[in-house]
N, C-alpha and C positions, 0 to 999 in steps of 0.2 A: 533616539537615538542609538546608542550605546547595543541597544540587543541586537539591531542590525547591522551595526561593526561590527558584534561580535563572531554573529553568521551568516553575513556575506563574506564571505570568504573560498578557498578551494577544499569543497570535500572528499575530491582524491585521494584512494590511498591502492595501496597492490593492487595484481591483478587476483582474481578467485581463484582456486585450487579444485580439485577435486581429490577425495580422499577412500578409500577406503579401509575398512574392520572386520574380520573373520571377530563369528563370535558373538558378532553383535547380537543385545536389546534394543527393541523397540516399546518403551512406558507409555500410556498416557498420561495427556497431563492432569496433576490436579494439581489445587488451587492452595496455596502453603498459607497459615492460617497467621504467622505471624508478621509479615508485611500487611499493614494498612496503606495500600496504596488501591485510591478506586474502582481500576479495570486487575487486580489483582496482580501474583507472583508466583510462579508454577515452576514445580518441577517435574520433572516426567524425562519423552526426548529419547535421541539414543545413547548408549550407555554400553559398557565393557562387559565380558558377565561375571564382573568382580562388581558390576555395579558402578563404575569411576565413571562418570558424565564425561562423554565426549561431543555432542552437540544437541541446541534446543531452536530459542531467539532468542533474543538479543537485542534491544530498541540502541544500545549506544555501541559502540567497536569498545571499547575499552572498560567505562563502569557497568557494574551489575545494579539488579534487583527496582528496575524501572519499569512503568508499567507494562504491565503483557508480556514480560519476561518469561524464559525459562532457562535459568541459571543453574538446576543440579538434578541429580538423579534421585529414584530413592530404592528401597530393597524390596523383593519379592518375593514369598516360597516358591518353593523347585514344582511343588503340586499348581502353584498358579502362571505358572508358565504357559505356553502352545510356542512350540521348537516344528519351526518349518525348513525345509532346506532345500533354501533358494537363496539366489541373488537379486538382494530389492536398492533402486535408488528410493532414498529418505526427500520425499519433497517439502519439509518443513512443515513449521505448525500456520495452521490457518484459522483465521477470525470468521466470521459471519455478519462483518460490519467491510457496507462498501467499500471505505475509507481504507480502513485498513488491511482486508483481502485486497486491492490493487496496488496499497504502495509495497509494505510491508511483506503480507499473503507469499507474494511471487519471490520474493529475499533467494532460495534457491531454485525457483523453473527455469535459471536462465539457461541451465543443462540440460535441458531437457529436448530440445529437437535435434543437439547430437547424440545422447542417450541411442545405446543399443534397444534398436523398434523392439523386440518380443520383451524386457523386462518391465517388470512389475514396480511399477511408484508408488509407494505408501504413504500417509500423511499424518499428521496431529493433527484431533480438532477443539478447539477451546471449551470446554464445557460449560458453556454461558450463553445467554441470548444477548441481542443489539434491539437496539432500537430503530435502527436502523438496515436490519437482514438482504442481506445477499448472498448468496453462495458462490462461496471463496473458489469453489473448482472450476463456475465455469471458465476461468481467463488458463486453467490447463484444456479445454475440451477447444476455444478459443483456436487456441495456439495447431491445432493441428490431430491433436493426443489420442488415439483409440484406448476411449475410455475404459471399455475392460481394462485395462489396466493397471486402471486408477485405484485406491483403496483406503480409506480410514480405517486406522489399528485404533481396536478401542478395548483389546486383553493384551497384557505384559506380553511381547514374542519374542522368542531369538531366532535371529537367522543365520545363516550359514557367513551368509556376507552381507553389508551392508554398505551404499556409496552415498555417501556425502559431500552434495556441492557446500563452497564457502558457501557464506551468505553475503549477495550481493548489493545491500545494506544495508545501514543501522539507519535509518528515519530521525533518527536528532544528530549525528554526527558526522556521517562518515555511508560512500557510496564506492563502487567496484564500475569500470569501463562495461562490464560486463553484464552486467544492471541490465538496459536499454535491451537485449539478444528476446529477452518477453515478448517486449510491447513491439517489438523490429517485426519478430514472427507471427503475434495476432495480425497485427495492422495487414501486414505481406497478404489475409486470409482475406483482409474486407475490402470495397467497392467504396471509397472515397466520394462520400459529398462534391455536390459540385460548390456549395455557400463557400463563399471565400473568407468573408467577416462573421462571425460570431458572437452571441450575448448568450451565457448560459445564466438561469435565470434560478432563484434557490424561490421564489412567488409561489408559486403553486406546490410547491413542496406541504406535504402533510407534517410534517412535521413542524413546523410555522416556528421559526427563532428572530427570522428577518423582518423588521417595520420599514415601511417606504423602498421598499425596492423596485418598485412601480415607477421612482423618478428617472432612473440609470436606464429602464427598458428604454422610454420615451427619449431619453436623454442618449441614446445608443441607433432605438429605429430613426430616428432621423435621418443620420450619418448614417444611413447606409446596409448597418448589420441584422442579420436576421434573428431572432430574439428564441432559443431554444427552452423548453424546460426540460430536460433531462430527464425527471424520475415517468417521465409520461413517456420516453422510449424506449426500443430496446437496448440493453447494452452495445447491441451491433451497433445500432444507428446512433449510439453517442457518441463510438468510436470515425464509426465513417464519418461525421462531423465535426470530429478534431482534426483527424487525418487530412480532408481535404480545405483546411482553411489557413489563411495566407496570415490571419489575425485574429484573433480570441481574446477576448476578454469576461472576465469570472471572476465572483469572491472569494477573499478564503475561505479553503476547506475543503472538504472531504473532491470536491469537481473540478478542483485545480487542477485535482493529481490526474484528472483526464490526461494534462498533457503532457502524458508521459506520450500520449498519441501522435503527440504533431510531429509537424517536417521539423529539423533544426531551422527552418527559413522562418520561420513561424514567429510572428510576434505576441506575448500576454502580455496583456492590462491587467493584471491583480487588484483586485479594490478590498484593503483592510478593514476588517469588521473590528477590532480592536487597538485596543496598543501592543498587543499580545507576536512576536514575532514567531512564528511557524517555520523554524528549520526543516522542513523535513519537501516545502514547497519550496525554499532555496535549492537542496537538494533534488528537485526533481525539474527545475531550469537547469540547476548547470548539468548533469545529467544528458538531458535532449538535445541541450545547446545551443537550446531558442534563446531569444532575445525577450527579459523577460521585467516587468517595471511593477513597482509593488506603490499603489496612492492611499493615500489614507482619507478615506470615504466615511466613518462615521461619526455622527451624532449622537454617541453614547452620551446620556445622564449621569451616568454614576459607571466603574469601572466595571467592565464583566470579562471575563475570560474569555479565552478563545473558545471554546466549545457550547457551551449555554446560553450566554445571549442574555436577553431578549439585546440584540442589534437594530438601531437603528441607522439607517443611509439615509445620506442629504449632499450637498454638496459644504465642501469645506475650502481653507486656503489650501489643499494642499491636494485641490479635484478640477480636473478643466470643466469648466464654467461661461465658457462662451461658445 
């Protein structure tokens, strides 16, 4: 209860701004060996010509050194720097993992629909693979951006000017109102499905950490819900189902982040798979303005972290059993 009380509060902060820096460098990401976190802490990002750090990626609004953070620059010899007489937009640091690509890889993309149409958009990609690969640039393409404008920077590169939009989400503790502009732009390009009540299931997912989820599939199917297996659908189809639904049920995790494409009138029921509260999902519900309910639906015999499992689903005193 204390975990939820801490996180079920307002996470909205001041509006996002756009900043411009002359003679700025963009440095590819590289992991810092001194930080022993599961996914690592990185250096690189945007910096001044004197290598003063400007922008990278941060999971918490104020604190540093969380997983995937890019919070400092590094020095490069002049001979190793590519110089380009261009003005570019820094699109952010992207992870080819579906949940992170959707939730926080999009942190700076809110600016793109309003950006000058001919300007190059540059990104940095994390130098590591995941067990749930996904091309994070698909969300840029789905916004209707001409992909010939998009580039991944893989060498230290100096530009005449770099435009840096603020991050609109810090998934551990904060978001800005501009965050949903990305998902509105994508949803506007996709025709919604007609199914009004949907259940998103992980039971067909190859990375099977959930057990007995068919209990809830059967439970909600009997109540008129269409059962959806997102990994069997294109990302466009996944978004279309969410965009058209009036009521969505899903388990806690990356699938629940798809609610970023929901209507503000949507009711969401999220089945918790462990005792761990996921602040990012609370932020998704708040930013989207949807009606969210969180239900303990797990029977895990031993404590398990949110990510790894295994998770055992079934009826609990907290779930509907009639």
